[in-house]
Each structure stands twice: as structure tokens, then as C-alpha cells.
N, C-alpha and C positions, 0 to 999 in steps of 0.2 A: 315385676313390671315396671319398668320406669320411664316414667312418663314425664315431659318438659312441664315446667311449673307453671310456666306462664302462660302457656298454653291451658292448663288446670283451670286456670284462674279466670282464663276470656272462654270454661265451656259455658255459663247461660246467654251471654250472648252469640256464643255459635248454635245452642238449642232455638234463639229465637230465628235465627234464621233458617235454620232448616226446618224451622214449624213451618214458617212463614211461605217457603218455595212448597214447601208440600200441601197447602192448603191452595196453592194458586198453581197447579199443574200445565202443563202446554205440551202441545204434543211435537212430533220432529218438525222442524226448523219454522216452527212457530212460536221458540222460545225466546220472544221477544222482552218479557217481564223478567225471566230468570237472567236474561243476559244482562237486562240494566240493571238488576241488583249485583250482580257479580262485578258489572264494570263501575258500578258507582263505588261498591267497598274497595275495590284495588285503587282506585283513583284516591280516595279518602285515605287509603294507609301510604301515599305516596310512590305507586305501584304504574310506572307506565300500563297502555292497556290498547291492544290491537283489536278490532271487531270489523266482522265482516268475514274473516275466513271460513267457508261454508254458513254462508249467508247468515246466519245466528250467532255462529263463534264469538270465542272471545280467550285474548292471548294475553298473559300478565309478564311482562319484560323484570325481573329483578336482578343488577347484575352487582358487580362485587370486586374491585382489583384488578385485575389486568390480563390476567387468564383467558385465551381464547375457547376453553373448553365451555360445553353447555350441555347440562341435563332438562329433558322435559317431562312434567309431570302431567298426566292426563285423568280426568274428569269426565263424566256424561251427566246431560243436564235434562232429557225429556223424561216424558212421563207417558204413560200407557192409554188407548184408547179401551178403558173399560168404567165402570160402577164402585166405588168403594163403598164396603160396608159399614165402615167405622163411623162411628158417631163422634168421636172424642172432639175439641173446640180445633183442632187443626187438621178437620178431613177436609177431605177436600171440597173446594168452592164451586167447583166446574162439573155440572154434569156428564156423564160417560167420559170423564177423566182422572187419572189417577197414578200419584207415585207409588206403585206396588212394584219396584224394583230397585230403589232405594238411592236413585238417580237423586235424590234431591240430599241424599245423607253424602255423595260422594262428591258433589257441589260445594258441599260446607266442608268437609274435610279438607279439602282443598284449600278453599279460605284461609282456614284455620291456619294451613302451613304457611302460607302468602303470608299474612297478618304478620306472624312469628317470625319469616325469613327477613320482611320487611326492617323488622326494627334490632335485627339481631344476626347482620350480615355475616355469621362465621364462614367463609368459604372464600373461593376465589374463582371467579367464573361468572356465568349467567344460569341463573334456574328461568324456565318457561313455565310458567302455570297454563296450561291447555284445558279452557271449558269448553269441551264437544257440541254438539245438536246431534240428534237424529240418528241415536244408535240402535234404536227398536225399529229395523229395517228400514231407517232410512240412508245408513252408509253415509253416515255422517264423517267419519273420521276419515274416508277413500274422499270424501268432498274436499275439508278442507286442505289433505295432500293436495289434489287437483288444484286447489286455490294458491299453494305455492309454502304452506306452513312450513316442512324443511328445505325450500330452497332460501325463504326468505329467513328463517331463523336456525340458523345450522345448529343441530344438537347432537353431543355424540349417542347418545342413547334415551329410550324413551322407555318410562316408567305406568303403569296402570294396577288399578285395585278396584275390587269388588265385595260390598258383601256377603257373606254366604249364610242363609238359615241354616240353621242342622252341627255347621262348629261352633263348638261353645265359643259365651262372649269374649271377644279380643286373640282368641286365638288365630294363628294364620296358617293357611295351607296354599302351597305352590308344589308346581314339579320342573325339571327342564324335560324339555322336549314337547309335544303337544300337549296344552292345556284343557284346549275344549275344540268342540268340533267344528267341520264345516254347516252349512246350513243353505240346503237348496232344495226346492220344490220342482214338481213336476204337477204335468197336467196332460192326461193323453185321450182322444176323442176318438172312440170305434165308431166307424161310419157302416151303418149295414142297410138295407132295406125294410121299410115296417109292413105290416101285416095286420089281419086280423089277425087273435089270437089264437082262435080255431082252425087258421089254417096256417101254420108255421112253415110247412112247404112252399108258400110263395113268398116266404119272406129271407133276409139274410139276417140273424141273428145278434144284435149288437151285446145283448145282454150275457150271452151264455160266451160269448168270444173276450166281453172284458174279466170275463169270470176266470174263465183258462187261463189269461194273460197276468190276470194278479195271482193267481196260486202258482204258473212260473217263476214267475217273478221273487218269488221265495226262494227258491232254489240258487240265486244270484248269490248272496251271502254265505249262504251253507256250504255250495259246492263250486262255486267258480273264484272267490275270495280266499286270500289265505285265512285259515283260521286264526292265524295270531292279529292279522289286523282287523280293529275294530268297526264295525258298519251296523248303520239301521238303516233300513227300506221300509216304512209305514206308509201304508194306503189308508189313508184317513176319509179320504170323500167317493162315496159312487154315486153319480146320478143317474136314472137313466130313467125312462117311461112318464106315463100321465095318465092311465087308465088298466084295468086289470084284463078288459079285451083287448089288448092293441101292444103288439110287438114296433118297439120304438124303431125311429131308424138311428138313435145314435145311444152312445152310453159311456159316460166321462168317470175317468179314475182319474183324482188328484191323492198330494201327498210330500213326504220328504224324505229326504235322504243325509244322512251324515256318515261321515266320515272323519280321520284325523291325517288321512295325507292326500295328494292329490291325485295319485296315479292308482290308488284304490277308486276314489272317483271318478276318473274318467275310466275303469273296468265298468262300475255300476251303471254309468251311464247308457257306455254303447253297447252291453250287455240288455238291460231294458229297452232301449230301442228295436235290438236286434230281433227280442224275442215278440215284442208286439206287433211287428211288420210281419214278422214268419208267423206267428200264431192266426193275426186277422186274415193273411192271404191262403193259410187254411181251411178257413171258413168262409171264403170270397167275402173278406170286408176288407175295409183301409184303416188305415191311422196317422191322424194328425199327431205328430209328438211332440210335447213342448220340454223343457229340462232348462233351469233357471238358476244359474249360480249365484248365490246373495253373497255370503259370508267365507273368506278362508277360513283355513284350520287354525287357530290360534296356536303359535308353537313360538314359547320361551327359547331363547337363547341362553345357551348353555353358559358362559362367564356371566353373563348378567344375572342369572337365577343366582347364580352361585354369591354372585355379590351381594344380591336383596336379602339372602338365607343368613350371611356374615351379617348385614345390621342388624335383621330382624334377633338373631339367636344375642347378640350385643346388646340391645335393648328392651328385651321381651324374655331374655333367657332360654335354654336350650329347651325345652317343652313349650315355648312360648308359639314354635312353629313344628308344623310337619313339612319336610321336604320333597315327601313323595305319595302328596296328594293326590287321589286316583282322578285322572281325567273328568269331564262331563261331554256328554253328546250336547248339551247346549252351546250356543254358539256367544260371538261377541264379537264387534265389527274393529277394535281395537288391532283386532288379526291384520287389518290392513297396514296399524304404523309399523307391526312387527316386522312385516314384509319388507316396509324401507328403511327401518333403523332396527339396531340391536336394543335388545330389551327384555325387560320380563312382568307381568302380570299377578297378580296375588290375591287370594280370596281371604276376606278377614269374616271371622267369626261373630255371625249376626245373634248366636244364641237360639234358644226354640221358641220364642215369643213372648216370655213371660214379662216383659219387659216394658210390652204395651198398656196405653192408658187405660182407666175405666172407661167404656164404651168402644173398645173394639169390637170389632166382629167375632162371630163365633165358629169363625175358619181357622186354620192353621196361620201362622204366620210365615206362609211360604212365600218364594219369588211369584211375581202375578196372579196372587191371591189378592181376592178386595176386603179380605181383613189383615192384610201386610202391614208393618208399620216398620221404619228404620229404628234400629237402639240407638239411644243418640245416647249412650255409654261408650258408642265407638268415637264418637269425634274428637277429644282426645289421642285417642290411640291411633287411629287412623293419620293426623295431623302430626302425632308425633314421628311417626316412620317416616311419611314424605320429607319430613325438616333433617331429618338424621342420613336418611337415605341419597339428601342431595348435599347435605355438608360431607358426608364422607365421599362422596362420588369427586366432588371438587375441592377435595383436598388431595386425593389420592393422586400419588404419580407416576 
């Protein structure tokens, strides 16, 4: 592993920044303090700053030379609405809010790269360091794009990175094509006719209708979708009734659908609605069908992925990156940026949790777990990747 020495020497300062951000988590579009910290550091290092894209987003502009070429490096800033079980000194000071996905580390790694690039401008062009709000369900990437991110600050490609527990510390994972799934949610209300439970013949039972719909939906992935196309349809909630002797008027099914392609998603949504409507009609009931598409699938571009892998292998060795990492059904709103610009998203191994300080929770160090903590050993690793990626991209002819 070939880390950039000035970044390694800056590690203790980066750790302080990361732990300060971790202790003060802010939810989507509320990242005022976090964006203040980011903007203050960038300004302190002589980097021009733009604020307000995506409400609380921050963009730093690092220029050198005369080339019109530009690269975007993106990190997310928001925390999750969940309690933290850790009790170490940098644990969350805001009840019900926690950096349980490592966005504190993502922000800090990009700050580390920005600090180095501001002092060692060994490139020709522009590096845009993008600090994005509201990744956790808020569509912050889309909001920044709508606010003119790519029109006001043209860039040839954009790159992202996420820590990944379970991958050995400091190793990278990436794959060309689908890397993360689309995120979608549904809510279907079956409308029947209530009655005394002892007189079911006077009712149109929405509970049994919902059960039939739920069972039939499970045939969509197994019988309608191509077996070569990965998809998940999970019913996660069923709500109906309030008493043991009452057949209710309604029953509601709620859940999520994940796919790696839009055509498969189109198929699943269409079949879900058809099955729900026709099954309900067979029972003399009706349905209100709602299907919300949240994040599209994250699809890495072939050329930019090959470029990222080349940089990673040059810097961290052939064994430092798995270029055929298994995609995940998790979702990520960097997908919106990859729809607008070519680019690549990589995973950086966060280890198994052995890095956590005394006072960590008893749960695993998994993403979205109340015992999670970002591995500070990654700070110089991620920052080094960002720097070498930008330098090579802006030196390539």
C-alpha cells in the first residue's frame, strides 16, 4: 500500500475532524453545522467555496493550469434518524441521530484529499470536491443536479466512494455495470366491507384478499422475471383490523422492490398492479395502488470503472482491489449523478469492527447498526485514492 506521506502526517487532524462530525450528526437537509465545518476548512486551505446547492451542499473548486478538463469527487454528509449505542467520547451528542453509515468518514476523506490538492497542485484542470446532503432518502444528489451542479461547474466525470464493512480494511471493491440496486417502495390498500367476524357472509374480507395478493406477488420474480435478472420484492408490513371479532374495512400491504435495471422494475410494478387489481376484483373488493420510485440503480460506466481500477492497482497493488465485486441490493443516490455524468463508485473496506474504541456497542459494526463506527485507519487511504485519481485523470491525454 503506497500512501501519500503528507496525508499520512495529516492523519491525526483528519481523525479529529471525523470524530467531531460523528459527535454532531445532522439529518438530511439539516447539515448546517457539518457544511459550516467543511466550508471553513476549505476556505482555510485557500479553496474557493460555493454553498447552497441542494440546500446545504458545498462545492470546493481547486484549479491549476489552463486545461478545461475537470473531475468531480463526491462525498455525502448526512446522518441517520436512529439511536447510537456506542459510549466512547465521540459518540453522538444528539439523541436519535447517528452517523451509522460512515458519511462522517466520507466527508473527512474528501477533506483530506482537498487539503493535499490545495498544497500540491500536480494536475492540469479543475477538481471539484462535492459535499452532498441528504443521501439517506432525501435525494440530495438529484437536488444538487437540479440546482445546476453540472451546468454551473462542468465536469468530464464524477466519482464516489463508500466504506463497506466486511471487506478487509483498506481493500477496495468495484464492478462495472450495476453496482447497487434501485430503491422503490409500495403501499397497497385493499378496500372491502367490514362486518362482525361471526357473520363473514355479510363482509367483503380485505384481509383474505390481501393474503391472496401477497402470495401471488411472490410469483412475479420467480415466474415473470428472467431468472438471469436479479430482483427482490419484499412485503415488510401488513396492517389490518383492530379487534378479534371484527372483519375490517381495509387491509394495507407495504414493502420494497429492488432491481438492477429499469426494464425489470417496469415489469414488476406492472405485474404487481395487475395482480392486485384483478385479485381484489375476484373477491368483490378494490385496491388503491401506490408505487414510489426512490433511487434508480447505480450503474458504473465501463471506461471510468476501468480507469478507477487502474489507479487503485497502481497505488494499492493488484491484490488491493477486487474488480468483480458482487453487487448489492442496497441503494445509493449517487446513482443520479451517474445518470447525468460518466463515472464510477467504489467500496472501501471498513473491516470487521475490531478498530472500534473501548465503549462501542455490543452489536456488529454493520452499516445502519447502532454499534457501527467508521474506521479512522481508512482516512489516509481514501484521501490518497482521491488524490491519485484526480491527478491521473487530469494528466491523461
